[in-house]
Jmol script that loads the backbone (N, CA, C; Angstrom):
load data "model"
ATOM      1  N   MET A   1     -26.095  15.267   3.070  1.00  0.00           N
ATOM      2  CA  MET A   1     -24.845  15.651   3.697  1.00  0.00           C
ATOM      3  C   MET A   1     -24.547  14.739   4.894  1.00  0.00           C
ATOM      4  N   PHE A   2     -25.507  14.568   5.757  1.00  0.00           N
ATOM      5  CA  PHE A   2     -25.324  13.690   6.907  1.00  0.00           C
ATOM      6  C   PHE A   2     -26.154  12.436   6.689  1.00  0.00           C
ATOM      7  N   GLY A   3     -25.561  11.316   6.997  1.00  0.00           N
ATOM      8  CA  GLY A   3     -26.276  10.065   6.803  1.00  0.00           C
ATOM      9  C   GLY A   3     -26.125   9.175   8.010  1.00  0.00           C
ATOM     10  N   ALA A   4     -26.397   7.923   7.788  1.00  0.00           N
ATOM     11  CA  ALA A   4     -26.344   6.962   8.882  1.00  0.00           C
ATOM     12  C   ALA A   4     -24.927   6.741   9.389  1.00  0.00           C
ATOM     13  N   ASP A   5     -23.922   6.975   8.538  1.00  0.00           N
ATOM     14  CA  ASP A   5     -22.521   6.729   8.923  1.00  0.00           C
ATOM     15  C   ASP A   5     -21.855   7.930   9.582  1.00  0.00           C
ATOM     16  N   THR A   6     -22.528   9.043   9.705  1.00  0.00           N
ATOM     17  CA  THR A   6     -21.923  10.255  10.258  1.00  0.00           C
ATOM     18  C   THR A   6     -21.336  10.043  11.655  1.00  0.00           C
ATOM     19  N   PRO A   7     -22.015   9.395  12.594  1.00  0.00           N
ATOM     20  CA  PRO A   7     -21.400   9.187  13.923  1.00  0.00           C
ATOM     21  C   PRO A   7     -20.132   8.350  13.854  1.00  0.00           C
ATOM     22  N   LEU A   8     -20.092   7.372  12.955  1.00  0.00           N
ATOM     23  CA  LEU A   8     -18.891   6.549  12.825  1.00  0.00           C
ATOM     24  C   LEU A   8     -17.716   7.362  12.298  1.00  0.00           C
ATOM     25  N   VAL A   9     -17.993   8.230  11.340  1.00  0.00           N
ATOM     26  CA  VAL A   9     -16.935   9.076  10.789  1.00  0.00           C
ATOM     27  C   VAL A   9     -16.417  10.026  11.858  1.00  0.00           C
ATOM     28  N   MET A  10     -17.300  10.603  12.624  1.00  0.00           N
ATOM     29  CA  MET A  10     -16.887  11.525  13.685  1.00  0.00           C
ATOM     30  C   MET A  10     -16.057  10.799  14.743  1.00  0.00           C
ATOM     31  N   ASP A  11     -16.448   9.574  15.080  1.00  0.00           N
ATOM     32  CA  ASP A  11     -15.661   8.792  16.032  1.00  0.00           C
ATOM     33  C   ASP A  11     -14.268   8.506  15.477  1.00  0.00           C
ATOM     34  N   ALA A  12     -14.194   8.164  14.200  1.00  0.00           N
ATOM     35  CA  ALA A  12     -12.906   7.885  13.582  1.00  0.00           C
ATOM     36  C   ALA A  12     -12.014   9.122  13.579  1.00  0.00           C
ATOM     37  N   LEU A  13     -12.584  10.283  13.309  1.00  0.00           N
ATOM     38  CA  LEU A  13     -11.807  11.523  13.337  1.00  0.00           C
ATOM     39  C   LEU A  13     -11.310  11.838  14.743  1.00  0.00           C
ATOM     40  N   GLN A  14     -12.132  11.593  15.732  1.00  0.00           N
ATOM     41  CA  GLN A  14     -11.723  11.834  17.118  1.00  0.00           C
ATOM     42  C   GLN A  14     -10.598  10.889  17.519  1.00  0.00           C
ATOM     43  N   ILE A  15     -10.689   9.638  17.106  1.00  0.00           N
ATOM     44  CA  ILE A  15      -9.633   8.672  17.415  1.00  0.00           C
ATOM     45  C   ILE A  15      -8.332   9.066  16.730  1.00  0.00           C
ATOM     46  N   ALA A  16      -8.405   9.511  15.472  1.00  0.00           N
ATOM     47  CA  ALA A  16      -7.206   9.935  14.753  1.00  0.00           C
ATOM     48  C   ALA A  16      -6.566  11.147  15.429  1.00  0.00           C
ATOM     49  N   ALA A  17      -7.372  12.102  15.852  1.00  0.00           N
ATOM     50  CA  ALA A  17      -6.839  13.282  16.538  1.00  0.00           C
ATOM     51  C   ALA A  17      -6.188  12.895  17.863  1.00  0.00           C
ATOM     52  N   LEU A  18      -6.809  11.993  18.590  1.00  0.00           N
ATOM     53  CA  LEU A  18      -6.255  11.539  19.861  1.00  0.00           C
ATOM     54  C   LEU A  18      -4.936  10.802  19.648  1.00  0.00           C
ATOM     55  N   ALA A  19      -4.874   9.952  18.635  1.00  0.00           N
ATOM     56  CA  ALA A  19      -3.644   9.216  18.341  1.00  0.00           C
ATOM     57  C   ALA A  19      -2.515  10.165  17.967  1.00  0.00           C
ATOM     58  N   THR A  20      -2.818  11.195  17.203  1.00  0.00           N
ATOM     59  CA  THR A  20      -1.810  12.189  16.833  1.00  0.00           C
ATOM     60  C   THR A  20      -1.304  12.929  18.064  1.00  0.00           C
ATOM     61  N   ALA A  21      -2.209  13.323  18.940  1.00  0.00           N
ATOM     62  CA  ALA A  21      -1.813  14.040  20.150  1.00  0.00           C
ATOM     63  C   ALA A  21      -0.960  13.158  21.062  1.00  0.00           C
ATOM     64  N   VAL A  22      -1.330  11.902  21.215  1.00  0.00           N
ATOM     65  CA  VAL A  22      -0.557  10.990  22.066  1.00  0.00           C
ATOM     66  C   VAL A  22       0.828  10.763  21.473  1.00  0.00           C
ATOM     67  N   GLY A  23       0.910  10.587  20.164  1.00  0.00           N
ATOM     68  CA  GLY A  23       2.205  10.399  19.514  1.00  0.00           C
ATOM     69  C   GLY A  23       3.103  11.608  19.677  1.00  0.00           C
ATOM     70  N   ALA A  24       2.556  12.790  19.471  1.00  0.00           N
ATOM     71  CA  ALA A  24       3.343  14.018  19.624  1.00  0.00           C
ATOM     72  C   ALA A  24       3.803  14.185  21.071  1.00  0.00           C
ATOM     73  N   GLY A  25       2.919  13.888  22.019  1.00  0.00           N
ATOM     74  CA  GLY A  25       3.293  13.989  23.431  1.00  0.00           C
ATOM     75  C   GLY A  25       4.379  13.004  23.809  1.00  0.00           C
ATOM     76  N   SER A  26       4.303  11.812  23.267  1.00  0.00           N
ATOM     77  CA  SER A  26       5.321  10.793  23.557  1.00  0.00           C
ATOM     78  C   SER A  26       6.683  11.218  23.031  1.00  0.00           C
ATOM     79  N   ILE A  27       6.698  11.730  21.825  1.00  0.00           N
ATOM     80  CA  ILE A  27       7.962  12.200  21.256  1.00  0.00           C
ATOM     81  C   ILE A  27       8.510  13.356  22.076  1.00  0.00           C
ATOM     82  N   TRP A  28       7.639  14.271  22.498  1.00  0.00           N
ATOM     83  CA  TRP A  28       8.086  15.417  23.283  1.00  0.00           C
ATOM     84  C   TRP A  28       8.713  14.955  24.602  1.00  0.00           C
ATOM     85  N   ILE A  29       8.062  14.012  25.277  1.00  0.00           N
ATOM     86  CA  ILE A  29       8.597  13.502  26.547  1.00  0.00           C
ATOM     87  C   ILE A  29       9.920  12.785  26.321  1.00  0.00           C
ATOM     88  N   PHE A  30      10.008  11.962  25.288  1.00  0.00           N
ATOM     89  CA  PHE A  30      11.245  11.246  24.992  1.00  0.00           C
ATOM     90  C   PHE A  30      12.387  12.214  24.723  1.00  0.00           C
ATOM     91  N   LEU A  31      12.139  13.226  23.906  1.00  0.00           N
ATOM     92  CA  LEU A  31      13.193  14.191  23.597  1.00  0.00           C
ATOM     93  C   LEU A  31      13.581  15.012  24.825  1.00  0.00           C
ATOM     94  N   ARG A  32      12.622  15.313  25.661  1.00  0.00           N
ATOM     95  CA  ARG A  32      12.936  16.061  26.880  1.00  0.00           C
ATOM     96  C   ARG A  32      13.822  15.247  27.813  1.00  0.00           C
ATOM     97  N   ARG A  33      13.546  13.951  27.950  1.00  0.00           N
ATOM     98  CA  ARG A  33      14.399  13.088  28.772  1.00  0.00           C
ATOM     99  C   ARG A  33      15.794  12.967  28.167  1.00  0.00           C
ATOM    100  N   THR A  34      15.869  12.831  26.866  1.00  0.00           N
ATOM    101  CA  THR A  34      17.168  12.736  26.185  1.00  0.00           C
ATOM    102  C   THR A  34      17.967  14.015  26.396  1.00  0.00           C
ATOM    103  N   LYS A  35      17.305  15.142  26.297  1.00  0.00           N
ATOM    104  CA  LYS A  35      17.974  16.430  26.496  1.00  0.00           C
ATOM    105  C   LYS A  35      18.492  16.547  27.924  1.00  0.00           C
ATOM    106  N   ARG A  36      17.724  16.080  28.894  1.00  0.00           N
ATOM    107  CA  ARG A  36      18.120  16.154  30.288  1.00  0.00           C
ATOM    108  C   ARG A  36      19.341  15.270  30.559  1.00  0.00           C
ATOM    109  N   ALA A  37      19.431  14.127  29.864  1.00  0.00           N
ATOM    110  CA  ALA A  37      20.551  13.212  30.064  1.00  0.00           C
ATOM    111  C   ALA A  37      21.856  13.787  29.512  1.00  0.00           C
ATOM    112  N   THR A  38      21.788  14.514  28.427  1.00  0.00           N
ATOM    113  CA  THR A  38      22.968  15.154  27.831  1.00  0.00           C
ATOM    114  C   THR A  38      22.753  16.659  27.910  1.00  0.00           C
ATOM    115  N   SER A  39      23.203  17.272  28.998  1.00  0.00           N
ATOM    116  CA  SER A  39      22.831  18.652  29.268  1.00  0.00           C
ATOM    117  C   SER A  39      23.844  19.740  28.950  1.00  0.00           C
ATOM    118  N   PRO A  40      24.907  19.521  28.181  1.00  0.00           N
ATOM    119  CA  PRO A  40      25.737  20.667  27.803  1.00  0.00           C
ATOM    120  C   PRO A  40      24.916  21.684  27.005  1.00  0.00           C
ATOM    121  N   GLU A  41      25.292  22.944  27.127  1.00  0.00           N
ATOM    122  CA  GLU A  41      24.505  24.023  26.515  1.00  0.00           C
ATOM    123  C   GLU A  41      24.369  23.871  25.003  1.00  0.00           C
ATOM    124  N   THR A  42      25.426  23.464  24.334  1.00  0.00           N
ATOM    125  CA  THR A  42      25.349  23.345  22.879  1.00  0.00           C
ATOM    126  C   THR A  42      24.399  22.225  22.468  1.00  0.00           C
ATOM    127  N   LYS A  43      24.421  21.120  23.200  1.00  0.00           N
ATOM    128  CA  LYS A  43      23.514  20.019  22.880  1.00  0.00           C
ATOM    129  C   LYS A  43      22.073  20.401  23.189  1.00  0.00           C
ATOM    130  N   ALA A  44      21.859  21.182  24.221  1.00  0.00           N
ATOM    131  CA  ALA A  44      20.506  21.621  24.556  1.00  0.00           C
ATOM    132  C   ALA A  44      19.940  22.498  23.445  1.00  0.00           C
ATOM    133  N   ASP A  45      20.745  23.409  22.924  1.00  0.00           N
ATOM    134  CA  ASP A  45      20.301  24.267  21.828  1.00  0.00           C
ATOM    135  C   ASP A  45      19.976  23.433  20.595  1.00  0.00           C
ATOM    136  N   GLN A  46      20.826  22.450  20.301  1.00  0.00           N
ATOM    137  CA  GLN A  46      20.596  21.585  19.146  1.00  0.00           C
ATOM    138  C   GLN A  46      19.320  20.758  19.344  1.00  0.00           C
ATOM    139  N   SER A  47      19.074  20.276  20.561  1.00  0.00           N
ATOM    140  CA  SER A  47      17.877  19.487  20.836  1.00  0.00           C
ATOM    141  C   SER A  47      16.618  20.321  20.648  1.00  0.00           C
ATOM    142  N   ASP A  48      16.667  21.592  21.068  1.00  0.00           N
ATOM    143  CA  ASP A  48      15.516  22.471  20.886  1.00  0.00           C
ATOM    144  C   ASP A  48      15.212  22.666  19.410  1.00  0.00           C
ATOM    145  N   MET A  49      16.268  22.830  18.602  1.00  0.00           N
ATOM    146  CA  MET A  49      16.068  22.994  17.165  1.00  0.00           C
ATOM    147  C   MET A  49      15.497  21.713  16.567  1.00  0.00           C
ATOM    148  N   ASP A  50      16.049  20.561  16.958  1.00  0.00           N
ATOM    149  CA  ASP A  50      15.555  19.283  16.452  1.00  0.00           C
ATOM    150  C   ASP A  50      14.113  19.060  16.876  1.00  0.00           C
ATOM    151  N   LEU A  51      13.785  19.417  18.111  1.00  0.00           N
ATOM    152  CA  LEU A  51      12.425  19.245  18.614  1.00  0.00           C
ATOM    153  C   LEU A  51      11.444  20.079  17.798  1.00  0.00           C
ATOM    154  N   SER A  52      11.807  21.324  17.522  1.00  0.00           N
ATOM    155  CA  SER A  52      10.898  22.170  16.743  1.00  0.00           C
ATOM    156  C   SER A  52      10.728  21.629  15.326  1.00  0.00           C
ATOM    157  N   LYS A  53      11.799  21.086  14.743  1.00  0.00           N
ATOM    158  CA  LYS A  53      11.678  20.481  13.410  1.00  0.00           C
ATOM    159  C   LYS A  53      10.771  19.265  13.453  1.00  0.00           C
ATOM    160  N   ARG A  54      10.918  18.455  14.482  1.00  0.00           N
ATOM    161  CA  ARG A  54      10.088  17.255  14.599  1.00  0.00           C
ATOM    162  C   ARG A  54       8.619  17.619  14.809  1.00  0.00           C
ATOM    163  N   VAL A  55       8.365  18.662  15.583  1.00  0.00           N
ATOM    164  CA  VAL A  55       6.988  19.104  15.795  1.00  0.00           C
ATOM    165  C   VAL A  55       6.386  19.582  14.473  1.00  0.00           C
ATOM    166  N   GLU A  56       7.188  20.304  13.662  1.00  0.00           N
ATOM    167  CA  GLU A  56       6.711  20.737  12.355  1.00  0.00           C
ATOM    168  C   GLU A  56       6.348  19.543  11.483  1.00  0.00           C
ATOM    169  N   VAL A  57       7.187  18.519  11.515  1.00  0.00           N
ATOM    170  CA  VAL A  57       6.911  17.317  10.726  1.00  0.00           C
ATOM    171  C   VAL A  57       5.656  16.619  11.234  1.00  0.00           C
ATOM    172  N   LEU A  58       5.488  16.538  12.555  1.00  0.00           N
ATOM    173  CA  LEU A  58       4.283  15.914  13.107  1.00  0.00           C
ATOM    174  C   LEU A  58       3.015  16.675  12.709  1.00  0.00           C
ATOM    175  N   GLU A  59       3.107  18.005  12.674  1.00  0.00           N
ATOM    176  CA  GLU A  59       1.964  18.796  12.240  1.00  0.00           C
ATOM    177  C   GLU A  59       1.636  18.503  10.784  1.00  0.00           C
ATOM    178  N   ARG A  60       2.672  18.355   9.966  1.00  0.00           N
ATOM    179  CA  ARG A  60       2.433  18.016   8.554  1.00  0.00           C
ATOM    180  C   ARG A  60       1.831  16.629   8.414  1.00  0.00           C
ATOM    181  N   ILE A  61       2.301  15.684   9.229  1.00  0.00           N
ATOM    182  CA  ILE A  61       1.752  14.326   9.171  1.00  0.00           C
ATOM    183  C   ILE A  61       0.260  14.357   9.494  1.00  0.00           C
ATOM    184  N   ALA A  62      -0.111  15.147  10.478  1.00  0.00           N
ATOM    185  CA  ALA A  62      -1.512  15.212  10.888  1.00  0.00           C
ATOM    186  C   ALA A  62      -2.393  15.854   9.826  1.00  0.00           C
ATOM    187  N   THR A  63      -1.812  16.718   8.977  1.00  0.00           N
ATOM    188  CA  THR A  63      -2.630  17.457   8.019  1.00  0.00           C
ATOM    189  C   THR A  63      -2.408  17.045   6.572  1.00  0.00           C
ATOM    190  N   ASP A  64      -1.276  16.427   6.245  1.00  0.00           N
ATOM    191  CA  ASP A  64      -0.960  16.146   4.845  1.00  0.00           C
ATOM    192  C   ASP A  64      -0.175  14.848   4.743  1.00  0.00           C
ATOM    193  N   GLN A  65      -0.458  14.063   3.727  1.00  0.00           N
ATOM    194  CA  GLN A  65       0.245  12.802   3.510  1.00  0.00           C
ATOM    195  C   GLN A  65       1.026  12.850   2.200  1.00  0.00           C
ATOM    196  N   SER A  66       1.864  13.853   2.005  1.00  0.00           N
ATOM    197  CA  SER A  66       2.608  13.968   0.756  1.00  0.00           C
ATOM    198  C   SER A  66       3.741  12.950   0.689  1.00  0.00           C
ATOM    199  N   VAL A  67       4.207  12.684  -0.522  1.00  0.00           N
ATOM    200  CA  VAL A  67       5.264  11.695  -0.747  1.00  0.00           C
ATOM    201  C   VAL A  67       6.589  12.178  -0.170  1.00  0.00           C
ATOM    202  N   GLY A  68       6.902  13.449  -0.284  1.00  0.00           N
ATOM    203  CA  GLY A  68       8.165  13.993   0.197  1.00  0.00           C
ATOM    204  C   GLY A  68       8.288  14.000   1.705  1.00  0.00           C
ATOM    205  N   LEU A  69       7.193  13.819   2.400  1.00  0.00           N
ATOM    206  CA  LEU A  69       7.217  13.849   3.856  1.00  0.00           C
ATOM    207  C   LEU A  69       8.032  12.698   4.428  1.00  0.00           C
ATOM    208  N   ALA A  70       7.971  11.540   3.804  1.00  0.00           N
ATOM    209  CA  ALA A  70       8.743  10.390   4.278  1.00  0.00           C
ATOM    210  C   ALA A  70      10.237  10.684   4.222  1.00  0.00           C
ATOM    211  N   ASP A  71      10.692  11.358   3.178  1.00  0.00           N
ATOM    212  CA  ASP A  71      12.102  11.724   3.075  1.00  0.00           C
ATOM    213  C   ASP A  71      12.508  12.689   4.183  1.00  0.00           C
ATOM    214  N   GLU A  72      11.627  13.621   4.507  1.00  0.00           N
ATOM    215  CA  GLU A  72      11.931  14.574   5.568  1.00  0.00           C
ATOM    216  C   GLU A  72      12.026  13.876   6.930  1.00  0.00           C
ATOM    217  N   ILE A  73      11.145  12.917   7.161  1.00  0.00           N
ATOM    218  CA  ILE A  73      11.182  12.173   8.426  1.00  0.00           C
ATOM    219  C   ILE A  73      12.478  11.380   8.525  1.00  0.00           C
ATOM    220  N   GLU A  74      12.871  10.727   7.435  1.00  0.00           N
ATOM    221  CA  GLU A  74      14.120   9.965   7.435  1.00  0.00           C
ATOM    222  C   GLU A  74      15.321  10.878   7.640  1.00  0.00           C
ATOM    223  N   ALA A  75      15.295  12.092   7.082  1.00  0.00           N
ATOM    224  CA  ALA A  75      16.391  13.036   7.277  1.00  0.00           C
ATOM    225  C   ALA A  75      16.514  13.417   8.747  1.00  0.00           C
ATOM    226  N   LEU A  76      15.383  13.582   9.426  1.00  0.00           N
ATOM    227  CA  LEU A  76      15.421  13.901  10.856  1.00  0.00           C
ATOM    228  C   LEU A  76      15.917  12.707  11.668  1.00  0.00           C
ATOM    229  N   ARG A  77      15.523  11.495  11.276  1.00  0.00           N
ATOM    230  CA  ARG A  77      15.990  10.316  11.998  1.00  0.00           C
ATOM    231  C   ARG A  77      17.491  10.132  11.845  1.00  0.00           C
ATOM    232  N   ASP A  78      18.012  10.447  10.659  1.00  0.00           N
ATOM    233  CA  ASP A  78      19.441  10.292  10.396  1.00  0.00           C
ATOM    234  C   ASP A  78      20.253  11.400  11.042  1.00  0.00           C
ATOM    235  N   GLY A  79      19.606  12.410  11.596  1.00  0.00           N
ATOM    236  CA  GLY A  79      20.315  13.489  12.262  1.00  0.00           C
ATOM    237  C   GLY A  79      20.879  14.518  11.312  1.00  0.00           C
ATOM    238  N   GLN A  80      20.436  14.490  10.085  1.00  0.00           N
ATOM    239  CA  GLN A  80      20.920  15.463   9.119  1.00  0.00           C
ATOM    240  C   GLN A  80      20.289  16.803   9.434  1.00  0.00           C
ATOM    241  N   THR A  81      21.032  17.871   9.209  1.00  0.00           N
ATOM    242  CA  THR A  81      20.516  19.207   9.455  1.00  0.00           C
ATOM    243  C   THR A  81      20.096  19.855   8.154  1.00  0.00           C
ATOM    244  N   ALA A  82      19.694  19.038   7.190  1.00  0.00           N
ATOM    245  CA  ALA A  82      19.258  19.560   5.908  1.00  0.00           C
ATOM    246  C   ALA A  82      18.002  20.389   6.111  1.00  0.00           C
ATOM    247  N   LYS A  83      17.889  21.444   5.352  1.00  0.00           N
ATOM    248  CA  LYS A  83      16.727  22.324   5.447  1.00  0.00           C
ATOM    249  C   LYS A  83      15.504  21.585   4.917  1.00  0.00           C
ATOM    250  N   LEU A  84      14.445  21.612   5.698  1.00  0.00           N
ATOM    251  CA  LEU A  84      13.201  20.969   5.289  1.00  0.00           C
ATOM    252  C   LEU A  84      12.524  21.842   4.248  1.00  0.00           C
ATOM    253  N   THR A  85      12.114  21.224   3.182  1.00  0.00           N
ATOM    254  CA  THR A  85      11.437  21.970   2.119  1.00  0.00           C
ATOM    255  C   THR A  85       9.956  21.737   2.180  1.00  0.00           C
ATOM    256  N   ASP A  86       9.213  22.633   1.608  1.00  0.00           N
ATOM    257  CA  ASP A  86       7.754  22.519   1.606  1.00  0.00           C
ATOM    258  C   ASP A  86       7.295  21.979   0.266  1.00  0.00           C
ATOM    259  N   LYS A  87       7.678  20.778  -0.080  1.00  0.00           N
ATOM    260  CA  LYS A  87       7.239  20.166  -1.328  1.00  0.00           C
ATOM    261  C   LYS A  87       5.766  19.825  -1.207  1.00  0.00           C
ATOM    262  N   GLY A  88       4.982  20.427  -2.064  1.00  0.00           N
ATOM    263  CA  GLY A  88       3.570  20.100  -2.104  1.00  0.00           C
ATOM    264  C   GLY A  88       2.761  20.696  -0.971  1.00  0.00           C
ATOM    265  N   HIS A  89       3.318  21.616  -0.222  1.00  0.00           N
ATOM    266  CA  HIS A  89       2.598  22.234   0.893  1.00  0.00           C
ATOM    267  C   HIS A  89       2.256  23.659   0.540  1.00  0.00           C
ATOM    268  N   ALA A  90       1.095  24.095   0.954  1.00  0.00           N
ATOM    269  CA  ALA A  90       0.691  25.479   0.693  1.00  0.00           C
ATOM    270  C   ALA A  90       1.115  26.382   1.822  1.00  0.00           C
TER     271      ALA A  90
END
end "model"
wireframe off; spacefill off
backbone 0.3
color backbone group
């Protein structure tokens, strides 16, 4: 079960987790600054919804690499409010 490569694998997993956390934090800070720059109430509500959708996508990226995920990311980048589907997700 454990071999000579176990410490390397554990280091790689720690680096991947750290990279995911840094990426999610960067997106959160960027969206928060964007929201602050455009502060009408309707835009703030829309930004909160977009932020929660993006966080959901980031969680999926960290746990699953399905083919449909790329389409969902592009839909969020394009600003479409299409409902995200759980293709291939349990």
